[in-house]
Phi, psi and omega in degrees: 000131181271131185238132174245123176250105176287119185091036187292344180263355177280176182300313183287310182300317181292325178293321178296318180298317180297320179294319178296317178298321178298329180268006173101001178280142183218349185267082182254142170248128188232145172216133174282169179294333177287326180282329182216109177276107184293350176279349182264107186299316182296319180296320179293316178300316180298319180297312181293323178296323182284320188263326180046065179292156178272316179243143176228129171251114183267084182254357179286135179193157169269118186230165178177177179277194184302313184298313182296315180299320185278339182269317184255052187299318179295316179296320183294322180280318182293307184301315183289320176299314183294315182298310184291320181296317181295316182291315182296317180293319179294324177296320177296312185293335182255013174058045174301133184293321180205139178229138174245124176258127181258121180260220183202151181294345180288357178289342184278153179304146183304319185249031179293152176302151179251144354288161185283112177268153184304327183285356179280352180303132176065031177254005180189181181288148180274164171294128188297323186294331180237026182302315180301316179296316181297318179298319178298317181291321177298320178299322178296318178299312182292330177294317178297318178298316182295322180288328174295317184292312186275320188249357181061036177280139177273071180250126182240158181235138176233149183241096178288149171282192178297133186246158173206163179149196181296136179085012180290166179266120182251022178296136186291342180252318190264354187279168174284171191296316185293309177298327177297316179295318180301313182290318182294319179291326176296313179296323176297319178296316178300320182292319180289338177265003182057036183267082183287332175296319179295319179296312181295323179297319178296313182292337177283321181284322182240110182295153175242122184056033178076010184234153174276106183269002186291340183272356180289163176289166180300321179297317180292322178295320178299324178294320178295313181298319180298323179300328182255022171080029176233109190203168173281145176293167184301324178275359178061021178269338183226168172254137178251141171239127184267138177241136181292141173084193184272343184088356185276331180302149180252142180222156180246143183226137181231135177291139182301329179294323176292319177302314182301317179298319179295320181298314180293322177300316181289328176298328179276331195236002183229129180217079183209160183282333183283145183286164181230126174287143173235115181195199181254337185079013180227143178221176177205162181287158177299325177298313179294326176297314180299319179294324178293317178294318178303315179293315181299320184273351181064039174278129186257001184280201186257151177255126182235135180255127178267095186284356175282344180271153184289149176273331188080200180299135183302321181206142178220068178266127182272138168281125180247021180301317181298316180294319179297318178296332178281352173105018181232143177215145182293162184241327190268118176291157182297316180299315178297318182293316179297318179298318179296316179297314184289316185276333185251303184297321181261022185302327184280354182236000185267351181290000000 
């Protein structure tokens, strides 16, 4: 069976590929975003006509944290709408046996009852900061439903909760909250230990504002770190790491490897038009998350909350009753997962 994973080099796509390989699959057709622009309808049509995959995992998307979603609103709705529409339509025309569309928990109304059940979709207003992205993802879900109804396509939709893992985005401005915290606390730890080699190594591996900041002087690097909320306290006795918002919103986190296992499980065992949440069914406050990351990384400095920054949706806990009833449950605890990401995934940059 030939399998196409749109977004195979991203955190989600690469995890799905590894899970499939673990289960014995090997016939993959791959294209990078440079080789195939999924926003280009003709290019997507030509690709599907030439390759005719049997299974498609639609994991490609333009993603980011609150700042990125709220700043690049036009790009987030256009890019995601074009990618999903082109892939789903091409899959229909080439008789793909099964397609999985991956959405996001931000599709649910901002003030929906908790935990978020699948039937709460489109029952209220969305969170304003990521509304364009959410609308694009909702359109993908409804497109899969419509194609099942009109064309009898076996296209299913799943809604992952907040994810983390290998291949995550650690940009200090555009990343999601967990990878941002991991990197910021690591840089804070290096700063409190006066470990300039560690700081420069980090800045060399992960660009800041698209630039390699590792060659700057120590004074200039301190200015860069301060801009992103990593600084010496006013009395210069401690290091402070800044966290956006009040710390009160609650979030749920799932390791990408667990998501991948759930996706492959559902491709084998689920054939229905209604979407399925994929998560842990457990959440914690951003403050408690920050304290957990702080403890894992052994950062001894201070935690500061910038209440001028937006909190986003107050809570986004997914109901996973449907997934549990289908026979799947997550394996990786959050503490174990954060430790694994920091000690293993980031091994080449934490020294």
